[in-house]
C-alpha positions as CSV (number, residue, x, y, z in Angstrom):
1,M,27.5,13.6,41.9
2,H,29.2,14.3,38.6
3,T,29.3,11.6,35.9
4,N,31.4,11.6,32.8
5,K,29.3,11.0,29.7
6,P,30.9,9.6,26.6
7,A,31.6,12.3,24.1
8,Q,29.0,12.5,21.3
9,V,30.3,12.7,17.7
10,S,28.4,15.2,15.7
11,T,27.0,13.8,12.5
12,A,28.0,17.1,10.9
13,T,31.7,16.3,11.4
14,D,31.4,12.5,11.1
15,P,32.9,11.6,7.7
16,D,31.0,8.3,7.5
17,A,27.7,10.1,8.1
18,A,28.6,12.7,5.6
19,D,29.4,10.1,3.0
20,A,26.2,8.3,3.7
21,R,24.2,11.5,3.1
22,R,26.1,12.2,-0.1
23,R,25.4,8.7,-1.4
24,R,21.7,9.1,-0.6
25,T,21.6,12.3,-2.5
26,V,23.4,10.6,-5.4
27,L,20.8,7.8,-5.4
28,I,17.9,10.3,-5.4
29,A,19.5,12.2,-8.3
30,V,20.0,9.2,-10.5
31,C,16.5,7.8,-9.7
32,V,14.9,11.1,-10.6
33,A,16.8,11.0,-13.9
34,L,15.7,7.4,-14.5
35,M,12.1,8.3,-13.7
36,A,12.1,10.9,-16.4
37,V,13.2,8.3,-19.0
38,I,10.8,5.6,-17.8
39,A,7.8,8.0,-17.7
40,S,8.4,8.9,-21.4
41,V,8.4,5.3,-22.6
42,S,4.6,4.7,-22.2
43,G,3.2,8.2,-21.6
44,L,2.1,8.9,-25.2
45,N,0.1,5.6,-25.4
46,V,-2.8,7.3,-23.6
47,A,-2.9,10.2,-26.1
48,Q,-3.0,8.3,-29.5
49,P,-6.5,9.7,-30.5
50,D,-5.5,13.2,-29.5
51,L,-2.3,13.1,-31.5
52,A,-4.1,11.8,-34.6
53,V,-6.6,14.7,-34.5
54,T,-4.0,17.3,-33.8
55,F,-1.6,16.3,-36.6
56,G,-4.2,14.7,-39.0
57,A,-1.9,11.7,-38.9
58,S,-2.5,8.0,-39.7
59,Q,-2.4,5.3,-37.1
60,S,0.9,4.1,-38.6
61,T,2.5,7.6,-38.1
62,I,1.2,7.8,-34.5
63,L,2.7,4.4,-33.7
64,W,6.0,5.6,-35.1
65,I,5.9,8.7,-32.9
66,I,5.5,6.4,-29.9
67,N,7.9,3.6,-31.0
68,I,10.8,5.7,-32.3
69,Y,11.6,6.7,-28.8
70,T,12.1,3.1,-27.5
71,L,13.8,2.1,-30.8
72,T,16.4,4.8,-30.5
73,L,16.9,4.3,-26.8
74,A,17.5,0.5,-27.2
75,A,19.8,0.9,-30.2
76,L,22.1,3.5,-28.6
77,L,22.3,2.0,-25.0
78,L,25.5,-0.1,-25.5
79,P,27.5,2.5,-27.5
80,L,26.7,5.4,-25.3
81,G,27.1,3.4,-22.1
82,A,30.7,2.5,-23.3
83,I,31.4,6.1,-24.2
84,G,30.3,7.2,-20.8
85,D,32.8,4.8,-19.2
86,R,35.6,6.5,-21.2
87,L,34.6,10.2,-21.3
88,G,33.2,10.4,-17.8
89,R,29.8,9.3,-16.3
90,K,28.9,12.7,-14.9
91,P,29.4,14.6,-18.2
92,M,27.5,12.0,-20.1
93,L,24.6,12.1,-17.6
94,L,24.5,15.9,-17.7
95,G,24.6,15.9,-21.5
96,G,21.9,13.3,-21.7
97,L,19.6,15.3,-19.4
98,A,20.2,18.5,-21.4
99,V,19.4,16.7,-24.7
100,F,16.4,15.0,-23.2
101,G,15.0,18.2,-21.7
102,V,15.3,20.2,-24.9
103,A,13.8,17.4,-26.9
104,G,10.9,17.2,-24.5
105,V,10.2,21.0,-24.9
106,A,10.4,20.6,-28.7
107,A,7.9,17.7,-28.6
108,A,5.4,19.7,-26.4
109,L,5.5,22.6,-28.9
110,A,5.7,20.5,-32.1
111,P,3.6,22.0,-34.9
112,S,3.6,18.9,-37.1
113,A,4.0,15.1,-37.0
114,E,7.5,15.5,-38.6
115,V,8.7,17.8,-35.9
116,M,7.3,15.4,-33.3
117,L,9.1,12.5,-34.8
118,A,12.4,14.3,-34.8
119,A,11.9,15.4,-31.2
120,R,11.0,11.9,-30.1
121,L,14.1,10.5,-31.8
122,L,16.2,13.1,-30.0
123,S,14.5,12.2,-26.7
124,G,15.5,8.6,-27.3
125,A,19.1,9.5,-27.8
126,G,19.1,11.6,-24.6
127,A,17.5,8.7,-22.7
128,A,20.2,6.3,-24.0
129,M,22.8,8.7,-22.5
130,I,21.0,8.8,-19.2
131,M,19.7,5.3,-18.5
132,P,22.9,3.2,-18.4
133,I,24.8,5.9,-16.5
134,T,22.3,6.1,-13.7
135,L,23.0,2.4,-12.8
136,A,26.7,2.7,-13.5
137,V,26.9,5.7,-11.0
138,I,25.3,3.5,-8.3
139,T,27.6,0.5,-8.9
140,T,30.8,2.7,-8.9
141,T,29.8,4.9,-6.0
142,F,28.2,2.6,-3.4
143,P,30.4,0.2,-1.4
144,E,29.5,-3.5,-1.6
145,E,27.6,-3.6,1.6
146,E,25.2,-0.8,0.4
147,R,25.2,-1.6,-3.3
148,G,22.5,-4.1,-3.3
149,R,20.0,-1.8,-1.5
150,A,20.8,1.0,-3.9
151,I,20.3,-1.3,-6.9
152,G,17.0,-2.4,-5.3
153,V,15.7,1.2,-5.2
154,W,16.9,1.7,-8.8
155,T,15.2,-1.5,-9.9
156,G,11.9,-0.5,-8.2
157,V,11.9,2.8,-10.1
158,A,12.7,1.1,-13.4
159,G,10.0,-1.5,-12.9
160,G,7.2,0.5,-11.3
161,G,8.0,3.9,-12.7
162,G,6.3,3.1,-16.0
163,V,2.9,2.5,-14.4
164,L,3.2,5.7,-12.4
165,G,4.2,7.6,-15.6
166,M,1.2,6.1,-17.5
167,F,-1.2,7.2,-14.7
168,L,0.1,10.7,-14.5
169,S,0.1,11.0,-18.3
170,A,-3.6,9.8,-18.4
171,A,-4.4,12.4,-15.7
172,L,-2.8,15.2,-17.6
173,V,-4.6,14.2,-20.8
174,D,-7.9,14.2,-19.0
175,A,-7.2,17.5,-17.1
176,A,-5.6,19.4,-20.0
177,N,-4.3,18.1,-23.3
178,W,-1.6,15.8,-24.7
179,R,1.0,18.6,-24.8
180,W,1.2,18.6,-21.0
181,L,2.4,15.0,-21.1
182,F,5.9,16.3,-21.5
183,A,5.8,18.5,-18.5
184,L,6.6,15.8,-16.0
185,P,9.6,14.3,-17.9
186,V,11.0,17.8,-18.5
187,V,10.6,18.9,-14.9
188,L,12.2,15.7,-13.7
189,A,15.1,16.2,-16.1
190,V,15.7,19.8,-14.8
191,V,15.6,18.6,-11.2
192,A,18.0,15.7,-12.0
193,F,20.3,18.0,-13.9
194,A,20.6,20.4,-10.9
195,M,21.1,17.5,-8.4
196,T,23.7,15.8,-10.7
197,L,25.6,19.0,-11.1
198,R,25.9,19.4,-7.4
199,S,26.1,15.9,-5.9
200,V,27.0,13.2,-8.4
201,P,30.8,12.5,-8.5
202,D,32.5,12.1,-11.8
203,S,34.2,8.8,-12.7
204,R,35.9,7.6,-15.8
205,E,38.0,4.6,-16.5
206,A,41.3,4.5,-18.4
207,T,41.7,1.7,-21.0
208,G,44.6,0.6,-23.1
209,H,42.3,-0.2,-26.1
210,P,40.8,2.1,-28.7
211,F,37.0,2.5,-28.8
212,D,35.3,-0.3,-30.7
213,T,33.6,1.9,-33.3
214,V,32.7,-0.9,-35.6
215,G,31.2,-3.0,-32.8
216,A,29.2,0.0,-31.5
217,L,27.7,0.6,-35.0
218,A,27.0,-3.1,-35.4
219,S,25.3,-3.3,-32.0
220,A,23.1,-0.3,-32.8
221,V,22.1,-1.6,-36.2
222,A,21.4,-5.1,-34.8
223,V,19.3,-3.9,-31.9
224,A,17.4,-1.4,-34.1
225,G,16.6,-4.0,-36.7
226,L,15.4,-6.6,-34.3
227,I,13.4,-4.2,-32.2
228,F,11.9,-2.8,-35.4
229,V,10.7,-6.3,-36.4
230,L,9.1,-6.9,-32.9
231,Q,7.4,-3.5,-32.9
232,E,6.2,-3.4,-36.6
233,G,5.5,-7.1,-37.2
234,P,2.1,-7.2,-35.5
235,E,1.1,-4.0,-37.3
236,R,2.5,-4.5,-40.8
237,G,2.4,-8.3,-40.9
238,W,5.3,-10.6,-40.2
239,T,5.8,-11.3,-43.9
240,A,5.6,-7.7,-45.0
241,P,8.7,-6.5,-47.0
242,A,9.7,-3.9,-44.5
243,T,9.4,-6.4,-41.6
244,L,11.5,-9.0,-43.5
245,L,14.1,-6.4,-44.5
246,G,14.4,-5.1,-40.9
247,G,14.8,-8.7,-39.6
248,A,17.4,-9.5,-42.2
249,V,19.5,-6.4,-41.4
250,G,19.2,-7.0,-37.7
251,V,20.2,-10.6,-37.9
252,V,23.2,-9.9,-40.2
253,A,24.4,-7.1,-37.9
254,A,23.9,-9.3,-34.8
255,V,26.0,-12.1,-36.4
256,G,28.7,-9.6,-37.4
257,F,28.7,-8.1,-33.9
258,V,29.1,-11.5,-32.2
259,V,32.0,-12.5,-34.6
260,R,33.8,-9.2,-34.1
261,E,33.4,-9.1,-30.3
262,L,34.6,-12.7,-29.9
263,G,37.6,-11.9,-31.9
264,R,38.5,-8.7,-30.0
265,R,38.2,-10.3,-26.5
266,D,39.4,-7.7,-24.0
267,A,39.2,-4.9,-26.5
268,A,35.6,-5.6,-27.4
269,L,32.7,-3.2,-26.8
270,L,31.0,-6.0,-24.9
271,D,33.2,-9.1,-24.0
272,L,30.7,-11.8,-24.8
273,R,32.7,-14.3,-22.7
274,V,30.8,-12.7,-19.8
275,F,27.8,-14.9,-20.7
276,G,29.9,-17.9,-19.7
277,R,29.4,-16.7,-16.1
278,R,26.3,-18.2,-14.5
279,S,25.4,-14.9,-12.9
280,A,25.4,-12.8,-16.1
281,A,23.5,-15.5,-18.1
282,A,20.9,-16.1,-15.4
283,G,20.4,-12.4,-14.7
284,S,19.9,-11.6,-18.4
285,L,17.6,-14.5,-19.0
286,T,15.5,-13.6,-15.9
287,L,15.1,-9.9,-16.9
288,L,14.3,-10.9,-20.5
289,V,11.5,-13.2,-19.4
290,L,10.1,-11.1,-16.6
291,F,9.8,-7.9,-18.7
292,G,8.4,-9.9,-21.6
293,V,5.7,-11.4,-19.4
294,Q,4.9,-8.1,-17.7
295,A,4.5,-6.3,-21.1
296,G,2.2,-9.1,-22.3
297,V,0.1,-8.9,-19.2
298,F,-0.3,-5.2,-19.5
299,V,-1.5,-5.7,-23.1
300,V,-4.2,-8.0,-21.7
301,L,-5.1,-6.0,-18.6
302,F,-6.0,-2.7,-20.4
303,P,-8.8,-4.2,-22.6
304,F,-10.1,-6.2,-19.6
305,F,-10.5,-3.0,-17.6
306,Q,-11.9,-0.9,-20.4
307,A,-14.0,-3.3,-22.5
308,V,-15.0,-5.9,-19.9
309,S,-15.2,-3.7,-16.8
310,G,-16.1,-0.5,-18.7
311,W,-13.5,1.7,-17.1
312,S,-11.9,4.9,-18.5
313,G,-8.3,5.0,-19.5
314,L,-7.4,6.9,-16.3
315,L,-9.1,4.5,-14.0
316,S,-7.6,1.5,-15.9
317,T,-4.1,3.0,-15.3
318,L,-4.9,3.6,-11.7
319,A,-5.9,0.0,-11.3
320,L,-2.3,-1.0,-12.2
321,M,-0.9,1.0,-9.3
322,P,-1.2,-1.7,-6.6
323,M,0.9,-4.0,-8.8
324,A,3.5,-1.3,-9.3
325,V,3.7,-0.4,-5.6
326,A,4.1,-4.1,-4.7
327,M,6.9,-4.4,-7.3
328,M,8.7,-1.3,-5.9
329,A,8.4,-2.5,-2.3
330,S,9.7,-6.0,-2.9
331,S,12.6,-4.6,-5.0
332,G,13.7,-2.8,-1.9
333,L,13.4,-5.9,0.2
334,A,15.1,-8.2,-2.2
335,P,18.7,-7.3,-1.2
336,K,18.1,-8.1,2.4
337,L,16.5,-11.5,1.4
338,A,19.4,-12.2,-1.0
339,G,21.9,-11.4,1.8
340,R,20.3,-14.1,4.0
341,T,19.4,-16.8,1.5
342,G,21.5,-16.0,-1.6
343,A,20.8,-14.5,-5.0
344,R,19.6,-17.8,-6.7
345,S,17.1,-18.5,-3.9
346,T,15.8,-15.0,-4.0
347,M,15.4,-15.1,-7.8
348,A,13.7,-18.5,-7.7
349,T,11.3,-17.3,-5.0
350,G,10.4,-14.2,-7.0
351,I,9.9,-16.2,-10.2
352,L,7.8,-18.8,-8.3
353,L,5.6,-16.0,-6.8
354,A,5.2,-14.2,-10.2
355,G,4.2,-17.5,-11.8
356,A,1.7,-18.2,-9.0
357,G,0.2,-14.7,-9.7
358,L,-0.3,-15.6,-13.3
359,A,-2.0,-18.9,-12.4
360,L,-4.2,-17.1,-9.9
361,M,-5.3,-14.6,-12.6
362,A,-6.0,-17.5,-15.0
363,T,-8.2,-19.4,-12.5
364,S,-10.0,-16.5,-10.8
365,V,-10.7,-14.1,-13.6
366,S,-14.4,-13.6,-14.6
367,V,-16.6,-11.0,-16.2
368,D,-18.8,-10.7,-13.1
369,G,-15.8,-10.8,-10.7
370,G,-14.2,-7.8,-12.4
371,Y,-11.2,-6.1,-10.8
372,P,-11.3,-8.1,-7.5
373,S,-11.0,-11.3,-9.4
374,V,-7.6,-10.3,-10.8
375,L,-6.1,-8.1,-8.0
376,P,-4.7,-10.9,-5.9
377,G,-2.8,-12.3,-8.9
378,M,-1.6,-8.8,-9.9
379,L,-0.2,-8.3,-6.4
380,A,1.5,-11.7,-6.3
381,M,3.0,-11.1,-9.7
382,G,4.3,-7.6,-8.8
383,T,5.8,-8.8,-5.6
384,G,7.5,-11.7,-7.3
385,M,8.9,-9.6,-10.1
386,G,10.4,-7.1,-7.6
387,L,12.1,-9.9,-5.7
388,A,13.6,-11.4,-8.9
389,M,14.6,-8.3,-10.7
390,T,17.0,-6.8,-8.1
391,P,19.3,-9.8,-7.8
392,S,19.2,-10.2,-11.5
393,T,20.3,-6.7,-12.1
394,E,23.1,-7.0,-9.5
395,A,24.2,-10.3,-11.1
396,I,24.6,-8.6,-14.5
397,T,26.4,-5.5,-13.2
398,G,28.6,-7.6,-10.9
399,S,29.8,-9.7,-13.9
400,L,31.8,-6.9,-15.5
401,P,34.6,-4.9,-13.9
402,R,34.4,-1.4,-12.7
403,E,35.8,0.1,-15.9
404,R,32.9,-1.5,-17.8
405,Q,30.0,-0.5,-15.6
406,G,28.5,1.7,-18.3
407,V,28.4,-1.3,-20.6
408,A,27.2,-3.6,-17.9
409,S,24.3,-1.2,-17.1
410,A,23.5,-0.8,-20.8
411,L,23.4,-4.6,-21.2
412,N,20.9,-4.7,-18.3
413,D,18.8,-2.0,-20.0
414,V,18.9,-3.6,-23.5
415,T,17.8,-6.9,-22.0
416,R,14.7,-5.1,-20.5
417,E,13.9,-3.5,-23.8
418,F,14.1,-6.7,-25.7
419,G,12.0,-8.5,-23.2
420,T,9.3,-5.8,-23.4
421,A,9.3,-6.0,-27.2
422,L,9.3,-9.8,-27.2
423,G,6.4,-10.2,-24.8
424,V,3.7,-8.1,-26.4
425,A,3.3,-10.0,-29.7
426,P,3.0,-13.7,-28.5
427,L,0.7,-13.0,-25.5
428,G,-1.4,-10.6,-27.5
429,A,-1.7,-13.2,-30.3
430,L,-2.7,-15.9,-27.7
431,V,-5.5,-13.6,-26.4
432,S,-6.7,-12.8,-29.9
433,A,-6.7,-16.5,-31.0
434,G,-8.5,-17.6,-27.8
435,Y,-11.1,-14.8,-28.2
436,R,-11.8,-15.6,-31.9
437,G,-12.1,-19.3,-31.1
438,A,-14.5,-18.7,-28.2
439,I,-16.7,-16.0,-29.8
440,D,-17.5,-18.0,-33.0
441,T,-19.7,-20.3,-30.9
442,R,-21.6,-17.4,-29.3
443,L,-22.7,-15.5,-32.4
444,D,-25.9,-17.4,-33.3
445,G,-28.6,-15.0,-34.5
446,V,-26.2,-12.0,-34.8
447,P,-26.3,-10.2,-38.2
448,Q,-23.3,-11.3,-40.3
449,E,-21.8,-7.8,-40.7
450,V,-22.0,-7.2,-36.9
451,A,-20.6,-10.7,-36.3
452,D,-17.6,-10.1,-38.5
453,T,-16.9,-6.9,-36.7
454,A,-17.2,-8.6,-33.3
455,R,-14.6,-11.2,-34.3
456,E,-12.0,-8.5,-34.6
457,G,-11.8,-7.9,-30.9
458,V,-13.7,-7.2,-27.7
459,A,-13.6,-3.4,-28.2
460,N,-15.0,-3.8,-31.7
461,A,-17.7,-6.1,-30.4
462,V,-18.8,-3.5,-27.8
463,G,-18.8,-0.8,-30.4
464,A,-20.8,-2.9,-32.9
465,A,-23.4,-4.0,-30.3
466,G,-25.7,-1.1,-31.2
467,G,-26.2,-2.6,-34.7
468,A,-27.1,-6.0,-33.4
469,G,-30.7,-5.1,-32.5
470,P,-32.2,-7.3,-29.7
471,H,-28.9,-9.3,-29.7
472,G,-26.9,-6.3,-28.6
473,R,-26.6,-7.0,-24.9
474,A,-26.0,-10.7,-25.5
475,L,-23.2,-9.8,-28.0
476,I,-21.4,-7.6,-25.4
477,R,-21.7,-10.4,-22.9
478,A,-20.4,-13.0,-25.4
479,A,-17.5,-10.8,-26.3
480,Q,-16.5,-10.2,-22.7
481,E,-16.7,-13.9,-21.8
482,S,-14.7,-14.8,-25.0
483,F,-12.0,-12.3,-24.0
484,V,-11.8,-13.9,-20.6
485,D,-11.3,-17.3,-22.4
486,G,-8.4,-15.8,-24.4
487,W,-7.1,-14.2,-21.2
488,Q,-6.9,-17.5,-19.5
489,Q,-5.0,-19.1,-22.4
490,A,-2.4,-16.3,-22.3
491,M,-2.0,-16.5,-18.5
492,W,-1.4,-20.2,-18.6
493,A,1.2,-19.8,-21.4
494,G,2.9,-17.3,-19.1
495,V,2.8,-19.8,-16.3
496,V,4.6,-22.4,-18.5
497,V,7.3,-19.8,-19.4
498,M,7.8,-18.9,-15.8
499,A,8.1,-22.6,-14.9
500,A,10.8,-23.1,-17.5
501,L,12.6,-20.0,-16.2
502,L,12.4,-21.3,-12.6
503,L,13.9,-24.6,-13.7
504,C,16.8,-22.8,-15.5
505,I,17.5,-20.7,-12.4
506,L,17.4,-23.6,-10.0
507,V,19.9,-25.5,-12.3
508,R,22.1,-22.8,-13.6
509,G,21.4,-19.7,-11.5
510,P,24.1,-17.7,-9.7
511,K,25.7,-19.5,-6.8
512,D,24.2,-18.5,-3.5
513,A,27.4,-18.5,-1.5
514,R,29.5,-15.4,-2.0
515,P,32.3,-14.4,0.3
516,K,32.2,-10.8,1.6
517,T,35.0,-8.7,0.3
518,S,35.8,-5.0,0.3
519,V,34.9,-2.9,-2.8
520,K,38.6,-2.7,-3.7
521,D,39.2,-6.4,-3.3
522,D,35.9,-7.2,-5.1
523,D,37.0,-5.1,-8.1
524,R,40.5,-6.5,-8.1
525,L,39.3,-10.1,-7.9
526,R,36.8,-9.5,-10.7
527,G,39.5,-8.1,-12.9
528,I,41.8,-11.2,-12.2
529,T,39.0,-13.6,-13.1
530,E,38.4,-11.8,-16.4
531,R,42.0,-12.0,-17.4
532,S,42.5,-15.7,-16.6
533,P,45.2,-17.5,-18.7
534,E,42.5,-19.5,-20.5
535,G,40.6,-16.4,-21.5
536,S,37.4,-17.8,-20.1
537,F,35.1,-16.7,-17.2
538,P,34.6,-18.8,-14.1
539,S,31.2,-20.4,-13.6
540,A,30.3,-18.6,-10.4
């Protein structure tokens, strides 16, 4: 008996399937490009001693080699994101990858500290061309029903990619030498360039306003000045002339930028009225706090693994991988949860979970417990951060229209960079203060010179224990326990910050209810709300 079977549509000729494959390829391409940028942010941290020996450079110069990359990246994000919107996102991405790759090769072959500084500055400029465009390509390519999942993948790479980069960098330093640190970013840049050239569509937006050159310069100077203060303050001193000058320049430029942008309104580089929207304000605040707390926790975790647990740099970096994996996994799950419960509920759940992780690390950490005493808290914190970051990023990019997606993405990235810079100093200071206060009561019988060295930090105490005679082992134990005391102070401070953030999101977070619209309608409605007669944004 013959039966008629329904005709099967080949995926090779199905336009929907072909579009889906193309979008997956686009997502892979921009995530590879993003990974190259993220891997370069923290990679050189593991090679500081090797750089000092190779170049005969001071610690201050080595820190500049490391920091000038993030300083340049942060300063140029907004201007280059806006230029990408106008000139075309694909050409900007390709140009950034080319600059980044060439600069990486130059850094790997650098014969002197001066050449290395120039190469790192150029790398930062290339990274600033790449990073905002990767997210802008996603938000302008993916339809609304797929956009959240794609942003979740991007967020996972942006959040967890730094840890993976640190681990691979530490492995390369152990296996070869510091010059091989640049191999991974350069290879990733080459792969991303080839994939972008073949798969990423070009998009650019027409505008009736001239480019805001003054606003772009003001934003670059403001960000550079303020990031400089946050990076150099702990090293030079907060009252050092260079620190005060950098802060003054940054504040003046920031005030000038705000005044100018408010006056230009629709013609502004960044229309600051966007922060009148609950979604943009809540998303920016959440990312600022989350990345600040994460950076501070990383500052605390490394000395715990190395000076308290006695691990190598490579093993210490490997110990962070479970947290990074949890963050990346939950970033991918966040869009589905947000679709069911709403963005505000998902953000609040993530913040609550991250705060619980900090509290768990504060209560369970111990010298004898070692890594198992902090792992559950790390996993909870990583999972919570992933849940909160994805809807926060989507809230920021969704607050600006299609023609400003490069700027929206740059705003998202600048917020992350500021958060990272802001978090290191206060949490590090709390650990140091707690350590010094605790170890003073545990130095009885220790020679004065050794005791003075031990007060400087747990690593100093471990190094000085050999000169403490019969008190050596007791000094190491005292330093380790004192560090744990300081750790607990820092973690509880983080809990307080997360609690305050949770309250803000519950009260002023983005509204959970959001009607489903097509991409075209979504962009049209967003443009209408931004050009309301009153010139203000709605509170949604």
